[in-house]
C-alpha positions in Angstrom: -25.5 158.7 -201.9 -26.4 155.2 -200.7 -24.0 153.7 -198.2 -22.0 150.6 -199.4 -21.8 147.4 -197.4 -20.0 144.4 -198.8 -21.0 141.8 -196.2 -23.9 141.1 -193.9 -21.6 141.6 -190.9 -20.9 145.2 -192.2 -24.5 145.9 -192.6 -25.5 144.5 -189.2 -22.9 146.7 -187.6 -24.3 149.8 -189.4 -27.8 148.9 -188.2 -26.7 148.4 -184.7 -28.0 144.8 -184.5 -26.3 141.4 -184.4 -25.8 139.3 -187.5 -28.1 136.5 -186.2 -30.9 139.1 -185.6 -30.4 140.5 -189.2 -30.5 136.9 -190.6 -33.7 136.3 -188.7 -35.2 139.4 -190.2 -34.4 138.4 -193.8 -36.0 135.0 -193.0 -39.1 136.5 -191.6 -39.4 140.3 -190.8 -42.2 139.7 -188.4 -39.9 137.5 -186.3 -38.1 140.4 -184.8 -39.3 143.2 -182.5 -41.0 146.2 -184.4 -38.5 148.6 -183.2 -35.6 146.4 -184.6 -37.5 145.9 -187.8 -37.9 149.6 -188.3 -34.2 150.2 -187.7 -33.2 147.6 -190.3 -35.7 148.8 -192.9 -34.6 152.4 -192.5 -30.9 151.3 -193.0 -31.9 149.3 -196.1 -33.5 152.4 -197.6 -30.3 154.3 -197.2 -27.9 151.5 -198.3 -27.2 149.6 -201.5 -26.9 146.3 -199.5 -28.7 143.2 -200.9 -28.4 139.9 -199.1 -27.0 137.0 -201.2 -30.1 134.7 -200.7 -28.5 131.8 -202.7 -25.3 131.8 -200.6 -27.2 131.9 -197.4 -29.5 129.1 -198.5 -26.6 126.8 -199.2 -25.9 126.7 -195.5 -29.4 125.7 -194.5 -31.2 122.3 -194.4 -34.4 124.1 -195.6 -35.0 127.4 -197.3 -38.0 129.7 -197.8 -38.1 128.6 -201.5 -40.7 126.5 -203.1 -40.2 124.6 -206.4 -43.0 124.8 -209.1 -42.6 122.2 -211.9 -44.9 122.3 -214.9 -44.9 120.6 -218.3 -44.7 123.9 -220.3 -45.0 127.6 -219.5 -46.3 128.4 -223.0 -49.7 126.8 -222.4 -52.1 129.5 -221.1 -53.5 127.1 -218.5 -50.1 126.5 -216.9 -49.2 130.2 -217.2 -52.2 131.2 -215.4 -51.7 128.6 -212.7 -48.0 129.5 -212.2 -48.9 133.2 -211.9 -51.5 132.6 -209.2 -49.3 130.1 -207.3 -46.4 132.5 -207.4 -48.3 135.4 -206.0 -49.8 133.2 -203.3 -46.5 131.9 -202.2 -45.0 135.4 -202.1 -47.9 136.4 -199.7 -47.1 133.5 -197.5 -43.4 134.6 -197.4 -42.0 132.0 -199.8 -39.9 132.5 -202.9 -41.1 130.5 -205.9 -38.8 128.8 -208.3 -40.4 127.9 -211.6 -38.9 125.2 -213.9 -40.6 123.8 -217.0 -40.0 120.3 -218.3 -41.0 121.2 -221.9 -42.9 117.9 -222.3 -39.6 116.0 -221.9 -39.0 113.1 -219.5 -35.4 113.9 -219.3 -36.0 117.6 -218.4 -38.6 116.6 -215.8 -36.0 114.4 -214.1 -33.5 117.3 -214.3 -36.1 119.7 -212.9 -36.6 117.4 -209.8 -32.9 117.1 -209.2 -32.4 120.9 -209.6 -35.1 121.8 -207.0 -33.6 119.3 -204.6 -30.2 120.9 -205.1 -31.6 124.3 -204.3 -32.8 122.9 -201.0 -36.4 124.1 -201.5 -38.8 123.6 -198.6 -41.3 121.8 -200.9 -42.7 121.7 -204.4 -45.9 122.0 -206.3 -45.6 119.7 -209.4 -47.8 119.3 -212.4 -46.2 116.0 -213.7 -46.0 115.0 -217.4 -48.1 112.0 -216.5 -47.7 109.3 -219.1 -44.0 110.0 -219.7 -43.0 110.9 -216.1 -40.2 109.0 -214.5 -42.2 107.6 -211.6 -39.2 106.4 -209.7 -37.6 109.9 -209.7 -40.7 111.6 -208.6 -41.3 109.0 -205.9 -37.8 109.9 -204.6 -38.7 113.5 -204.6 -41.9 112.9 -202.5 -39.7 111.1 -200.0 -37.2 113.9 -199.7 -39.5 116.9 -199.4 -43.2 117.7 -199.1 -44.9 117.6 -202.5 -48.4 118.4 -203.8 -49.4 117.5 -207.4 -51.7 119.8 -209.3 -53.7 119.5 -212.5 -52.7 115.8 -212.8 -51.1 113.1 -210.6 -49.2 109.9 -210.5 -50.6 106.9 -208.7 -49.8 106.8 -205.0 -50.5 108.7 -201.9 -49.1 112.1 -202.7 -51.7 114.9 -202.2 -53.3 116.2 -205.4 -55.6 119.2 -206.3 -57.2 119.2 -209.8 -60.4 119.4 -211.8 -63.3 117.1 -211.3 -63.4 115.8 -214.9 -66.3 113.5 -214.4 -68.5 116.5 -213.3 -67.2 119.0 -215.9 -67.6 116.9 -218.9 -71.0 115.5 -217.9 -72.2 119.1 -217.4 -71.2 120.3 -220.9 -72.5 117.1 -222.6 -75.9 117.7 -220.8 -76.0 121.3 -222.1 -75.0 120.4 -225.7 -77.6 117.6 -225.9 -80.3 120.0 -224.5 -79.5 122.8 -226.9 -78.8 121.0 -230.2 -77.3 117.9 -231.6 -75.5 115.4 -229.4 -71.7 116.0 -229.5 -69.0 114.1 -231.2 -66.0 114.0 -228.9 -62.6 115.2 -230.4 -59.8 113.5 -228.3 -56.1 114.2 -227.8 -53.1 112.0 -227.0 -53.6 110.8 -223.4 -50.6 112.7 -221.9 -51.9 112.4 -218.4 -54.9 111.4 -216.3 -57.1 114.2 -217.5 -57.6 112.9 -221.0 -58.9 109.4 -220.2 -61.0 110.7 -217.4 -62.7 113.2 -219.7 -63.2 110.6 -222.4 -64.8 108.2 -219.8 -67.2 110.9 -218.6 -68.2 111.7 -222.2 -69.0 108.1 -223.0 -70.9 107.5 -219.7 -72.8 110.8 -220.2 -73.9 110.0 -223.8 -75.1 106.5 -222.8 -77.0 108.0 -219.9 -78.8 110.4 -222.2 -79.6 107.7 -224.7 -77.0 108.7 -227.5 -74.3 106.7 -229.1 -70.9 108.0 -228.2 -68.7 109.0 -231.2 -65.0 109.6 -230.7 -62.6 111.1 -233.2 -59.0 112.2 -232.9 -55.5 110.6 -232.9 -54.8 109.6 -229.3 -51.6 107.6 -229.8 -49.0 110.1 -231.0 -47.5 111.8 -228.0 -47.5 115.6 -228.3 -48.5 118.7 -226.4 -48.9 120.7 -229.7 -52.8 120.6 -229.5 -53.6 123.6 -231.7 -51.6 122.0 -234.6 -53.1 118.6 -234.3 -56.6 120.1 -234.0 -56.0 122.0 -237.3 -54.4 119.2 -239.1 -56.8 116.5 -238.2 -59.8 118.7 -238.9 -58.4 119.8 -242.2 -57.9 116.1 -243.1 -61.5 115.1 -242.1 -63.0 118.0 -244.1 -60.8 117.2 -247.0 -62.2 113.6 -247.0 -65.8 114.8 -246.9 -67.0 116.2 -243.6 -66.9 115.9 -239.8 -69.0 113.1 -238.4 -71.4 115.5 -236.7 -72.4 119.2 -236.4 -71.5 119.6 -232.7 -68.0 118.9 -231.7 -66.8 118.8 -228.1 -63.0 119.1 -227.8 -61.0 117.7 -225.1 -59.5 121.1 -224.4 -59.6 124.7 -225.6 -56.4 124.6 -227.4 -57.6 121.7 -229.6 -60.8 123.7 -230.3 -58.6 126.7 -231.5 -57.1 124.4 -234.2 -60.5 123.0 -235.2 -62.1 126.4 -235.5 -59.2 127.8 -237.6 -59.4 124.8 -240.0 -63.2 125.2 -240.2 -62.8 129.0 -241.0 -60.2 128.2 -243.7 -62.9 125.9 -245.3 -65.5 128.7 -245.2 -67.5 127.0 -242.4 -69.2 129.3 -239.9 -69.0 128.2 -236.2 -71.6 129.2 -233.8 -75.0 128.3 -232.3 -77.2 130.4 -234.6 -79.4 128.7 -237.3 -77.2 129.9 -240.1 -74.1 128.2 -238.6 -72.5 125.0 -240.0 -70.9 123.9 -236.8 -71.1 124.1 -233.0 -67.8 123.8 -231.1 -67.3 123.5 -227.3 -64.3 122.6 -225.2 -62.8 122.4 -221.7 -60.6 124.5 -219.4 -61.5 128.2 -220.2 -58.0 129.2 -221.2 -57.4 133.0 -220.9 -57.7 133.3 -224.6 -61.0 131.4 -225.0 -63.2 134.4 -224.5 -61.3 136.2 -227.3 -61.6 133.5 -229.9 -63.9 134.2 -232.9 -66.4 133.3 -232.1 -66.0 133.2 -228.2 -65.6 129.6 -227.2 -68.2 127.8 -225.0 -66.2 125.8 -222.4 -66.0 124.4 -218.9 -64.1 126.8 -216.8 -61.7 125.2 -214.4 -61.5 127.2 -211.1 -57.9 128.6 -211.4 -58.1 130.5 -208.2 -59.4 127.6 -206.1 -56.9 125.1 -207.6 -53.9 127.4 -207.0 -55.1 128.4 -203.5 -55.9 124.8 -202.4 -52.5 123.6 -203.8 -50.5 126.2 -201.8 -52.7 125.6 -198.7 -52.2 121.8 -198.9 -48.4 122.3 -199.3 -48.2 124.8 -196.3 -50.1 122.3 -194.2 -47.5 119.6 -195.0 -44.7 122.1 -194.2 -46.1 123.2 -190.9 -46.8 119.7 -189.6 -49.3 121.1 -187.2 -51.7 118.1 -187.3 -53.9 119.6 -190.0 -55.6 116.8 -192.0 -54.5 116.9 -195.6 -57.0 115.4 -198.1 -55.3 112.9 -200.4 -57.1 114.1 -203.6 -59.2 117.3 -204.1 -61.2 117.5 -207.2 -62.8 120.8 -207.9 -66.1 121.2 -209.9 -65.9 123.4 -213.0 -68.4 126.0 -214.3 -70.1 126.0 -217.7 -69.3 129.3 -219.6 -71.7 129.8 -222.6 -70.3 131.8 -225.5 -71.1 132.2 -229.1 -69.5 128.9 -230.4 -72.1 126.5 -229.1 
């Protein structure tokens, strides 16, 4: 039967160590002598004692926790990023605290206040962008080390994200070489990524001698990209046809909606001669390879983005003189599947 200890003092006495030594172990097991660590870990295995990390953190100026704030956890892109960041932080000895703003300005403000109240050491934030409360996030950057990922707000806060100029130019080049020049299906410009991708599309088309054609409602603010992809495609098909046989979508989720609407109308998506429509997109969401047909897309480097984000934050926390790049933009890779 496991031994019962109600307080840290009780458990420290049973281990034969001082309370400060035990507290030091819980902060960082490698910070105590190997023999002491072995004694504590043997006692933990034979006891039901669990330290109250929340209560202990309340008495500190800084904890071993890191806040992670994202616009939504239902988007496969953010789910993948959060998963990778969480595991990397745990490897580094930090405890991740994830909060979603659910696309809401008010909830993003609440999220920033919450992570401050929890006395986190720092935070990795994917801001809403267009609807972010810039003043609140600026106060956050002044209080604790912050790194933005995926998108950013204007200023000097470090950022790690995708090189949208490179990625969109790459897929436009591929589509023009392999078939009709693409029509660009845009989304509401919720953050910096959308206008950057649009600008790269327009510049790439002009460079290749083609007239840019842009469709899509960019004014109505929403993160429900599958729905608007389906509804807007259904509307255009109902009015006659799409303005081209190759469609480049701003992101994969938009493409899922477009492909569903095309299927509902009996159109065949793919790059073979008997297909009605080619569809390509951007991001390489975890479900993109399982779409029918598999979606041709630009794969953002999830591993590098998560790793560089954590490394940048750790450099800020350590304050060891390591230079921190203000903005890191990572190149994406073209993934050719059956859709284009």
